C-alpha positions in Angstrom: 15.1 9.2 19.1 14.4 5.7 17.8 10.7 4.9 17.3 9.5 1.3 17.9 6.4 -0.6 17.2 5.4 -3.6 19.3 5.3 -6.9 17.4 4.6 -10.4 18.5 7.9 -11.3 20.2 10.2 -8.4 19.5 10.4 -4.7 19.0 10.8 -3.4 15.5 12.9 -0.3 15.1 12.4 2.3 12.5 15.1 2.1 9.9 14.2 5.1 7.7 11.6 7.8 7.8 10.5 10.0 4.8 8.4 13.1 4.8 5.8 13.0 2.0 4.4 16.4 3.0 4.1 18.5 6.1 1.8 16.0 7.8 2.4 12.8 5.9 5.2 10.4 7.0 6.4 7.1 5.5 8.6 4.8 7.6 10.1 1.4 7.2 11.0 -0.7 10.2 13.4 -3.5 10.9 10.8 -6.1 10.0 10.5 -4.4 6.6 7.0 -3.3 7.3 6.1 0.1 5.7 3.8 2.6 7.4 2.3 5.7 5.9 0.5 8.0 8.3 -0.9 11.4 8.8 0.6 13.1 11.8 -2.4 15.4 12.2 -5.0 12.6 12.0 -4.0 9.3 13.5 -6.9 7.5 11.8 -5.5 8.2 8.3 -2.8 5.6 7.8 -1.8 2.6 5.7 0.4 -0.4 6.6 2.2 -2.8 4.2 4.0 -5.9 5.1 7.3 -6.3 3.2 5.6 -8.6 0.7 2.8 -6.2 0.0 5.2 -3.3 -0.3 7.3 -5.2 -2.9 4.1 -5.9 -4.9 3.2 -2.2 -4.6 6.7 -1.1 -5.7 6.6 -3.4 -8.7 3.3 -1.9 -9.9 4.2 1.7 -9.1 5.3 2.6 -12.7 2.1 1.4 -14.1 0.1 3.2 -11.5 2.1 6.3 -12.1 1.2 6.3 -15.8 -2.4 6.4 -14.7 -1.7 9.2 -12.2 -0.2 11.2 -15.1 -3.4 10.7 -17.1 -5.5 11.9 -14.1 -3.2 14.9 -13.8 -4.0 15.7 -17.4 -7.7 15.7 -16.6 -8.4 12.3 -18.3 -11.1 10.2 -16.8 -9.6 7.2 -15.1 -10.6 4.4 -12.8 -7.9 2.1 -11.4 -8.0 -0.4 -8.6 -4.9 -2.6 -8.0 -4.8 -5.4 -5.5 -1.6 -5.2 -3.3 -2.2 -8.2 -1.1 -4.5 -9.1 1.8 -7.4 -6.7 1.6 -5.3 -3.7 0.5 -5.8 -1.9 -2.7 -4.4 1.2 -4.4 -7.0 3.1 -6.5 -7.6 6.2 -8.6 -11.1 7.4 -9.1 -12.6 9.9 -11.6 -13.2 13.3 -9.9 -10.6 12.8 -7.1 -7.1 14.2 -7.4 -5.5 11.6 -5.2 -4.1 8.1 -5.0 -6.0 6.1 -2.4 -4.3 3.3 -0.4 -7.1 1.5 1.4 -8.1 -1.7 3.1 -11.4 -3.2 1.9 -13.8 -5.6 3.6 -16.6 -7.9 2.6 -20.0 -6.9 4.1 -22.8 -9.2 5.1 -24.3 -9.1 1.6 -21.0 -10.2 0.0 -20.2 -6.7 -1.3 -16.6 -5.6 -1.3 -16.4 -2.1 0.3 -13.7 0.3 1.3 -13.0 0.5 5.0 -12.0 3.6 7.0 -8.5 2.3 7.3 -6.3 3.9 4.6 -4.9 7.1 3.4 -5.4 9.3 0.3 -2.3 10.9 -1.1 -2.4 14.0 -3.3 -0.3 13.8 -6.4 2.7 15.7 -4.9 2.7 13.2 -2.0 2.5 10.4 -4.5 5.7 11.7 -6.2 7.4 11.8 -2.8 6.2 8.3 -2.1 7.6 7.0 -5.4 11.0 8.5 -4.5 10.9 7.1 -1.0 9.9 3.7 -2.4 12.9 3.5 -4.6 15.2 4.1 -1.6 13.3 1.5 0.5 13.5 -1.1 -2.2 17.2 -0.7 -2.3 17.5 -1.7 1.4 19.6 -5.0 1.7 16.8 -7.5 2.5 13.9 -5.8 0.7 14.8 -7.1 -2.7 15.0 -10.6 -1.3 11.3 -10.6 -0.3 9.4 -12.7 -2.7 5.8 -12.5 -3.8 3.4 -15.3 -3.2 4.0 -18.4 -5.3 1.5 -21.2 -5.7 1.6 -24.6 -7.3 -1.9 -24.3 -8.7 -4.8 -21.9 -9.2 -6.6 -23.7 -6.4 -3.7 -23.0 -4.0 -3.8 -19.3 -5.1 -7.5 -19.1 -4.4 -7.0 -20.5 -0.9 -4.3 -18.0 -0.1 -5.7 -15.1 2.1 -2.9 -12.8 0.8 -3.8 -13.3 -2.9 -7.6 -13.8 -2.5 -8.9 -12.2 0.6 -12.5 -12.3 -0.7 -14.4 -14.8 -2.8 -13.9 -12.5 -5.8 -11.4 -9.7 -5.8 -12.1 -8.6 -9.4 -14.8 -6.3 -8.1 
């Protein structure tokens, strides 16, 4: 059976699906959008455009070094911007890699939203293997990251700077 997601003018077909665990699924569609979802709880999910996925893939080795430190019991805090309002983070006291969308509240504070998914370290390992396979897809390597003529252009880009200050 071929799954499809409705997009603006056309149907995107699932190209590949990977099991990260019994309930966690990663899929990439014909628009090169990547979805990670929990089959048991439909509210636990993450979505990456091709551009965000490429940025994520290019930072995975650095993030994985931090995951290894966390596995060894070292205190760690990591937050990496992936594009738009999406971040990947590791937090002291939690044995997981969190992929989450953030928002700016009325007071200007940047806060995590409910939209996202936390992967345990075994699921993270499976994600890394799946990401290598996805990145090897024909058109995925051709996706470029944002490029700006000036810092002012970058600051006006909603993909690169979704909030006034993403340094948090």
